[in-house]
N, C-alpha and C positions, 0 to 999 in steps of 0.2 A: 565180814564177808566169808562165806563158806565156799571154799574152792573144791569143786568136784572133778575138775579136769586139770591136766598139766598145761594145756594150751589155752591162752587167754586172749580175748579181744582187747582192743585199745581201751574200751570203757571198763572192762573187767580189771585190767592191769591198773588203770587210773584209780578205780575204787579200792583195789587191793593196797596200792602204795600211797593212797590218800593224796594224789597229785591231780592237777587239772588234766583233762583228756587232751587239750591242745598242747600241754607241756610234754606229754608222752609222745604225741605225734611229732613234735619238733625234735625231741631227743632221738627218736627212731630215724627220722629223715636225715639227721646229721650223723648218724652212725654212733651216737652216744649211748644208745640202748639197743641190745640185740633183739632183732625181730625179722620177720619175713613178710613181704607184701604179697598177698594173694588177690590178684585182680586189683581192686581199689581199696582193699581192707588189709590192715596189719594184724599179724598174729604173733604172739609171744610165748615162748616155751619157758616154764618155770626153771628148768635146769640151766637154761642159757642165762636167765636172770641171776641165778646162783653164781655162775662163773663170772658174770659181769661184776657182781658185788664183791666177789673174792678178789678179782683183779684190781678193783678200785677201792678196796676196803680201807686203806690208809688215807685216802683222799675223799671218801664219800662225805658230803656235808652232813652235819649232825641233824639238821632238820629232816633230811631224807631218811636217816636211821630212825628218828623218832616217829616218822610217818609209818614206817613198816611196823615198828613195835606197837603203835597205837591202834593198829587194825585188830589186835587181839584183846578179847575181853578177859582172858585168863592167862596171863603171862607169868611164868614161874620166876621168882627172883633169882639172881645169880648165886646168892648164898645157898640156895637149895639145889641149884643145878651143878655146882662145883663144891661138893662136900669134901671133907678131909680125906676120905679113902680114895677120892678121885684126883688127888694132887700128888705129884712126885717131883721133888726138887733136886734129885741127883741122878739124872739119866746116865747110864753107863754106855749107851750107844755111841758108836763111832761112825755110823753111816745111816742113810735113810731107812733101809730095811730093818736095821736094828732098832731104830726109833719106833717104827710101826709095831714091831714085835713086842717091845717093852710096854707100849701103850695098850696094846691088846691084852697083854698079861695083866696090866693094872686094872683094866676094865673087867677082866675075868675074875680076878681075886675079889673085886668089889661086888661081883654078882649082878652086874647090870646088863650083861649080854647073854644071848642064847646060843650062839655058834661062833666060837673063837676062831676056828679055821676059816669059815666063810667070811667073817669080818676082815681078817688079815688079807684074804684074797681080794676083797672089794677095795680095801685101802690101797693095796699095791696097784690094782687096776686103775684106780683114780690117779695115782702118781704117774703112771705111764702116759696118761692122756695129757696131763699138765701138772707141773709141780704146784702143790698147795701152799708153797711159801709165798708170802705177800710183801716181803721187804721189811726193812727196819728190824731184822732179827726175829720175825714172827712167821709161823706156819700154822695152817689150820687143816690138818688131815681129816678126811671124811670119806665115806664109801662113795663109789662111783654112782650108785643109785640108792636112794632112800628105800629102806626095806623094813616093814613092821616086824619081821621075824628076827631081825638082828638084835634089836634092843628091847629091853623090858620097859624102860621109861626114858623120856627125854633127859639127857645129861650132857655135861661138858667136862671132859678130862683136861687137866693142865699138867704139863711136864716141863722141866727146865734142864737144859744142858749148860753146865758152867763153862765148858771149853768151846761149845758151839759146834754145829754140824753143817757140812756142805750139803745144802738141800736144793741146789739149783734155783736159788732165789732170783727174782727179777733184777735186784740191785747187786747181784753177785757177792753178797755178804753172807757170812755164816748165820744160821738160825739158832737162837738160844731158847725161845719160848714156843711151846707147841700146845695148841688148843684143839682137842679132837671132838668133833660134833657127833653126838649120838642122837639121831632123830629118826622117828618111825616113818615120816613122810616129808615131802619137799616143802610143804608150807611151814611145818615146825622147824625144818632145817634152816629156812630163810630167817625165821625169827631168832633162832640161836645164833646164826651168823651175824645178824644185826646187833644182838646183845654183846657179842665179843667185840665187834667193831666199836660199839658205844664205849665199852670199857677201855679200849686202846686209845680212844680220843681224849681220855682224861689226862690232863697235863701231869707229867711226872710219874704216871702209874707204872710204866714199863720199868723205870729205874727202881721203883719201890719193890716191884716183884723180883727183880734181879738181886736185890739186897737182902731179902728175908731169909731166915734160916730154918723156919718151921712152917708147916702147912697151917697151923693155928693163926699165924700172922697174915696169911692170905685171906683166911676167913674173916678176920677182923677188918681187913682192908675192904672187902666186899660189903660187909655190914656197915662200915663207915660211909661208903659211897651211897648205899641205899638210904641211910638216915638223912643224907644230904639231898635225897630225892633226885639223884642224877639218872636213875633208871626207873622209867614208868612201868608199873606192874600192878596187877590186882591178884589178891590171894585166891587160890583155888577154893571153891565152895565144896 
């Protein structure tokens, strides 16, 4: 499905997420899915869906993640989204702003962004709205608004803090792993968010990431998971 607008009808969201329209309606009526009722019709904002997925990322059923991923005919594998230059296992940051600055610098050195200053502003703006920490020691920083001018290509940065950072997580625990989403638009953003969530659903994967000593080991882990076909994707033509 090709999304031309950020506002979706019930049927468009059902098609997008590969769910039954009645299921979408029930979820909206119960307040389980963010939407606005206009007259007798529901409307859904993609950015609100993003916040919903982020808030529930650790508890989102795998079948729902698969349905989001399966709506793409050209889904880049994680091993290409998270290349070695995009991984940092020894964050020096002591607070949220320092984490964001380090990750922006990582992206800048890797050559995947167009405007370092603007990206940092957008990341900080997003954190002021709501912390991107999702619990269980994980945070997923991303710009407040997807912007095709910020990033050269879709990517995911990964950084690790050995000591942990107070990131205002919903479970009040320190954050150790950071996955920064670099997406040119909201549709790609949702797919990358679903891929990260899919990764975090793999049993024992967080412990394995915390124990590795080199970025090479992260890449081997991703390739291992892809060989086991835990991530549905099709190669770009």
